[in-house]
FIGU-81649 format. One line per field, with one value per residue (C-alpha): y negated, x negated, z negated; residue number from 1; chain. Coordinates in nm, 4 decimals. Each point is the difference from the previous one (the first is absolute). Layout:
y: (Y,...)
x: (X,...)
z: (Z,...)
seq: (NUM,...)
mol: (A,...)
//
This chain:
y: (-0.0091,-0.3293,-0.2088,-0.4098,-0.0106,-0.3487,-0.1284,-0.1369,-0.1615,-0.1069,0.0081,-0.2579,0.1896,-0.0504,0.1681,0.2641,0.2663,0.1831,0.2912,-0.0233,0.1590,-0.1026,-0.0288,-0.1870,-0.3670,-0.2810,-0.2537,-0.2598,-0.1189,-0.3194,-0.2461,0.1515,0.3524,-0.1683,0.0565,0.4130,-0.1223,0.2408,0.2279,0.3659,0.2222,0.3875,0.0311,-0.2151,0.0652,-0.2082,-0.2296,-0.0789,0.0722,-0.3230,-0.1973,0.0357,-0.0784,-0.3460,-0.0552,0.0097,-0.2057,0.2710,-0.1448,0.1328,0.3950,-0.1008,-0.1816)
x: (-0.0256,-0.1345,-0.1031,0.1431,0.2643,0.1041,0.3616,0.1722,0.3304,0.1427,-0.3301,-0.1895,-0.2236,0.1446,-0.3378,-0.1708,0.0905,-0.2582,-0.0204,-0.0876,0.0474,0.3377,0.1240,-0.0208,-0.1099,0.1265,-0.2749,0.2011,-0.1299,0.2361,0.1781,0.3171,-0.0782,-0.2220,0.3578,-0.1209,-0.3862,-0.0864,0.2742,-0.0472,0.2243,0.0061,-0.0363,-0.0858,0.3484,0.1224,-0.2312,0.1326,0.3836,-0.0842,-0.1535,0.3007,0.2234,-0.1844,-0.0309,0.4049,0.0634,0.0618,-0.2272,0.1190,-0.0288,-0.3835,-0.1168)
z: (0.0366,0.0559,-0.2841,0.1810,0.2661,0.1562,-0.0151,0.2985,-0.0409,0.3697,0.1675,-0.2641,-0.2116,-0.3960,-0.2062,-0.0552,-0.2472,-0.1757,-0.2289,-0.3591,-0.2918,-0.0928,0.4095,0.2962,-0.1384,0.2836,0.1460,0.2433,0.2808,0.0470,-0.2133,0.0821,-0.1522,-0.3614,-0.2309,0.0460,-0.0680,-0.2274,-0.0549,-0.0416,0.2224,-0.0103,0.3437,0.3586,0.0700,-0.3292,0.0822,0.3518,-0.1070,-0.2733,0.2902,0.2129,-0.2542,-0.0893,0.3739,-0.0064,-0.2419,-0.3164,-0.2060,-0.3183,0.1642,0.1063,-0.3048)
seq: (1,2,3,4,5,6,7,8,9,10,11,12,13,14,15,16,17,18,19,20,21,22,23,24,25,26,27,28,29,30,31,32,33,34,35,36,37,38,39,40,41,42,43,44,45,46,47,48,49,50,51,52,53,54,55,56,57,58,59,60,61,62,63)
mol: (A,A,A,A,A,A,A,A,A,A,A,A,A,A,A,A,A,A,A,A,A,A,A,A,A,A,A,A,A,A,A,A,A,A,A,A,A,A,A,A,A,A,A,A,A,A,A,A,A,A,A,A,A,A,A,A,A,A,A,A,A,A,A)
//
């Protein structure tokens, strides 16, 4: 299983997630995704879902 993944939303790079002790830590690649910076997700798919929710305006769910 890879240790890092690039997270894309609507063909835009949202950031990367890097596997650590507690899961995958999100590192934002643009200001639009700063709200997710440093959050830890169980897997890359969860991080992608959170980034999509943020873009779609569902801020409560993404945070």
